[in-house]
N, C-alpha and C positions, 0 to 999 in steps of 0.2 A: 607526809616522805621523809626515811631517811638518804642523806646523800649520797651511800653508794647506788639504793633503788632511782633517787634524782638522775644521775649520774647515767643509770644503764637506762633510764626513758628519755634522756637526749642525746646520747647516741643513736637510739633505734628510729628519732623524730628524724635529725639529721641524716640517717642513714639512706630512710624513707624519702626524706625529702630527694637526695641525691638520685633516688632509680626513678623521679617524678620528670617527666619533661616539662621544661623552664615556663610553658604556659599554663600547665597544672600546679605548681611550686605550691602557689600564692591560697589555693584552696585546702591543698593539703595540707601544710601551715596553721590555715584558721582553723581547722578540723584539729589537729593534731594537736595543739596547743591550749583547744578549750579554754579560750580567755585568759588565760595567764601570763600577763605580760613581760612580766620574771621570766618567766621559761622562754616567750619566745626571742627574748633580746639577747637571751644565751643563744639560742639556735642561730638565728639572726648572725651574731658576731661571728660562729664558727663556719656556718655556710659565707660569708662574707669573706673570713681566713682560708676557706678551701678554694671560693675561686681567684683569691690574688696568689694562690700557692703556684697556681698553672704559668702564670707571666714571671717567675725568677728567673727561671730555666735560659728564655728566651730572651733575657736583656742583661746579662751579668754585670754586674758592677767592679768597678776595680777598687782593689784594697788597697789603701796606700801603709807600706811598707812600716813606715814611721809610728804611724797610731798602733800596732799591733801590739797587745802587753807581752810581755816575757815572765819566765820566773823573777821573782823578788818586787812583780811590779805588786802597788797597793793600790786598793781601789775601795775607796770608803774604811771599814772595821777592817776589810780582808787583805790578805795578802797572798798573792797569786804563787803555789808551790810548782805545779806541773801539768801539763795539758793534759787533758783524758781524753778527748774526742774533738774531733770537727768534723762539722757537716755543711750541710749549700746555705746556711742561711749564720750559722751561730758556731760558739767554739765555748766545749766545758772544761774548765779546770777545774783541780784540786786546789781548795784554798784551805787559809788557817783565819779562823774570825778571830785576832785580837782584843777585841774592845767589844762590847761589858765583858762577857766570858769568853776563854780561849774555847775553841772547839773548829775540828774539819768539816769543814763543808764543801757540796760543789757547788761552781757560779759556771751558770750560764750567759755568754754575751755576745750580744750580737757582733757579726764579723766589722771591722773598721770600713767604715765608708760605704755597711748599705743601709744609712739613714732615711729610708724614702719612705712616704705613707703605709704604702703597702707593706712595706718589710714592719715598720713597727707595729704595725696593725697584728700581721699574722704573730709578731710575737708575743703582743700582748694577749693575742688569744690566747696563745700556749700558755703561757703564765698563768691568765685565770683560771684556764684547764684545769691544767695540774694543781694551784692553790684551793679551790674547789673539792677536786678528791679527794675521801679519806677513807684510804685501804693501807692496812699492815704493810701489803707489799709496794705502794706506791712514795716515793719519796715527798718528802712534806716542803712545800714552799715557806722558808723563812724569812723572807727579804727582797727587796727590791728596789731598781732607783738607776741611775743612769751616769759616768765617769765625768768627767771634770767636762771631756772632749765631747758627751752627748750620746754616747752608745750605751742603750740600757742592757740593763744587766737584771738577772735574777738568781735567788741563794735558795739551795736543795739541801736537801739532809745528805751526807754522804755516805754513799751506801756501795763499802770496799766487797770488790767480786771483779768477774770475767764480764768482759764487755758484751754487751746483750748479741754481736755478731758473731762472738767465738761460743757463746753457751748455746744461741740456735743450729751452729755448724756441730759442736760434741752432740748434741740432740737429736739431730737428724740423720748423723753415722751412726751412733748406737742404735736407732730406729730400723736402717736399711741393714745393719749386721744382725740385728734380735731376728728381723722378718724373714731370712736366708736369701734376701738378695743381696745382690753388690753394688 
């Protein structure tokens, strides 16, 4: 099974498991994963990350300003250029890889101060999920690590374009104009 088909199967199993009652989930996963230990481990990892995500908004963590990166900060062989976006758990930066080769990359960094086990597990599950995807429309993961202060990060292919929210807003507006509704 190729990587796109494998990822599709993982998504279907995770979706099916989330639709099950908690008491029925184990039997569903035993059947859906058909004794494939690697598949089951990936599905369990994503389900654990999903479960941990619910608690993130209930217990906000302070983010110390002293640890927040700024432009010109260097993390390993990467120099941060500018922040591209920020979410509940992390920041994405345009960065320049300065060695062993020069290239522009996107560097995703857990927000300073958010190093509890649940956040790190969710971040690692996201990093692993993106890393195993193999599709021309999905940015490739190049590197991963942690800053000297312990902030986990991963480095992806930089794709210059509109932020996804702007792209979706434009598509929604065009679709509603094209259908005759306002």
